[in-house]
N, C-alpha and C positions, 0 to 999 in steps of 0.2 A: 593837187592831185582828189579829184576827186569819188564821192563813195566806191561811185562801179567803178570805177577806173584800179583801187584799190582791188575790188573782189575779181578783176578784172587780172592782175600776176595772180593775187594770194591761186587762182585758177590755175595756171599756168606755172609756177614756184611746185603746183601740189600734182600733177602731171607732169613735169620736167624729174621730178622727185624719184614717180612714181615709174618712169620709162626706163630715171637708173636703174633703180634696184631690179626691177626685172629685165634688164641687160643682162644678168649674166653678175651682174657687183657683188650680191652676197654668195652665188656657190661660183668657185676660183677653178674647179671644173669645166665648169661650160660657159665661161669667157668669152666672147667676137673678139675681139679690139678694135672691128671697126663698130661695133652694136656697143662696146664703154666708152669709145668715144665719140659718136655723136649724144651718147645719150649725158656723157658727160658735158659735154659743152653749152647742151642744151639746158643742166640744170644752172649747170653757171650762170648761162644768161639770161635764166628764169629769175634768181636770185637773185641780180642786179636790180631784174624790175621792180622785185618783189623791194631790194631795201630802200630800194628810189620809190615804189610809193608810201612811205616812209614804215613802211611795214615789220616788223620784228618774228624772223624767224627762227625758232627752238632751238635747244640744245640737237638734239638726237639729228635733225635736218643740214643744220650746221656741222657736225658731224661730218654726213654723208656729203656735201658740200667742198668739205675741207677735204675729204678721200676725192673727186677730181677733180678736187688741183693740184692732186700732187699725182695722179694715174696723169694726167696732162704735162704734169711738169717731166713725169720719170720718161717720156714717150717723146719729148725734147730733146731731152740730151742720151737719149737708150733710140738709134733709130731701129735694133729691132726687139725693139716691144711695142 
């Protein structure tokens, strides 16, 4: 992967994490399920592209990705969520 592709993947990952955080992730009282689900999916997809580019996410970013994965897994198990 070229340096330019790595920069694009890193930028996409950063934007997806920001979207995940602003979707209400940090404020449980104002969560909008559809927004959080879309943000979680986008963050996970961006993370996959980021790591495919050979880049390594920091611990805080990996924690957010883990939370997104858990949120989506819970949604598959609990249709009311």
